[in-house]
N, C-alpha and C positions, 0 to 999 in steps of 0.2 A: 780564327780565334773567336772566342766567345765575347759578347759585349757584356762586361761587368758591371754595368751601371744599372742600378735598380733604386726604386725609390721607396724609403722607409717611412711608413705613416707613424705619426706621433705629434706630440705637442712641443711648440717652440718655447724657449727660454722666456720670452716675453709673455706668453699666455700663461705659463706657470706662476710667473711673478704676479700678474694680475689676479689670478685665482687666489693666491696666497694673501695678497693685500685685501681682497674682498672677504675672504674667510676671517682674517684678523679683525677687520672693522665688525663683522657679525658677532664674533666671539666677544669682543670688547663691549658691544651693545648688550648682549645677554649677562655679562658680568655685571655692568652697571645696574641692569634691571633687577638682577637678583639681589645685588647689595641693598638697593632702595627698598625692595619688598622686605627684605630681612630686617632693616632698620625700623620700618613702619610696623612690622609685626611685633618686634621687641618693644617698641613704644606703646603699641595697643595692649600687649601683655602686661607691662608695667602699670598702665592706667587702670585696666581690668582688676589687678590685684589690689591697687589702691582703693578702688570703689568697693570692692568686696571687703576689705579690711575696714573701711568707713562704715558700712552697713553691720558688719559684725560688731563693731564698737557701739554703734547705736543700739543694737539688738540687746546686748549686755546691759547697757546702761538703762534702757526701756525697762527690762526685767527688774532690775535693781530699784528703779525709781518707784515701780508699783509695789515693790516688797517693802520700801521704807515708809515709816509713819511721818517722818520729818526729814528735810534736806536742807543743809546749811552751806554757805559758801562763806568760807574764811580764808583771807589771803587770796591765792590762786587755786585753792582746792576746794572741791565738794565733798562734804561729809554726809553720809546717809545713815539714819538711825531708824531702829525699829524696836519698840518697846523699850526705849531709853538705853539700847545697846547700839554701838556702832556696828553696822553691818558691812559698809564699804566706804572706800574713798577714792577720789579721782584726783589725781596731783601731776604737775607738770615734772618731767624728767628728761634732760638732754633733747630738748625741743620736741618731744613727744609726750603723749599723756599716758600715765600708768593708771591701772585700775587694781586697787587691792580689796580683796574679799577675804576676810578671816585670815587664813594662812597662805592664801594663794595671790600672786601678783601676775597681772597680765599687761603686757605692753603692747599698745595699738600703734602700729607703724604708719600712722596718719599724721598729717600736718594740721594741728588744730589752729586756724586763723583767729577765732575769738570764742569766748565763752562768756555770754552775758546772762547773769541771773536776773530774774524778775522778782522782786521782794514782795512778801505779804504786807510788810509794814514799810513804806516808803522811807520813813524817817530813820529806821535801823537799817543801814546799808551792810552791816556784818551780822547778818542773822538768817532767819528761816526764809527760804524761797518757795514761791508757788510754781515756778517754771524756769526752764534754763535753754537758751538758745545757743546751739553748737553750730559753728561754721567751719567745714573742713576745707582745704585747699588742695585740690587735686589737678596738677598740670595747668595751673593758672586759672582754673575753674573753681568756683565756689559751690559747695554742696551744704545745704542748711538743714538742720533738724531741730525741732522744738520738743522737749520732753517736759511734762507736766508732773508735779509731785502731788500727793494726796492732800 
């Protein structure tokens, strides 16, 4: 008779279990790294968009400040005049600031922490201003701009 015993080469159940546990650990580490990187990317993207919006706001305001002959601060709003006609106004709306220019309204999606006017005549606090200090709040960081009127 023939000897029917032969040895089959392969992996044992224990070796397969160890390989599966190790691959599971590696996959979970890769997933955690991916989710962290994705979260940081989204935060960076949000902050970058807020900074770009802040600079866009300041650019528009700068142009309008230079077009205006006079700038007045009344209540919480800035009103810009050129040749005794109102050309633009900046006013708060739903915790954001809106910019109205003739028939166009533009809302800037930035958080304005403070708007501090500097008056030409310090005794008259509801009047013509010579400059305005804008402070935007972006992710707990302050971005400050000063615009000067003519």
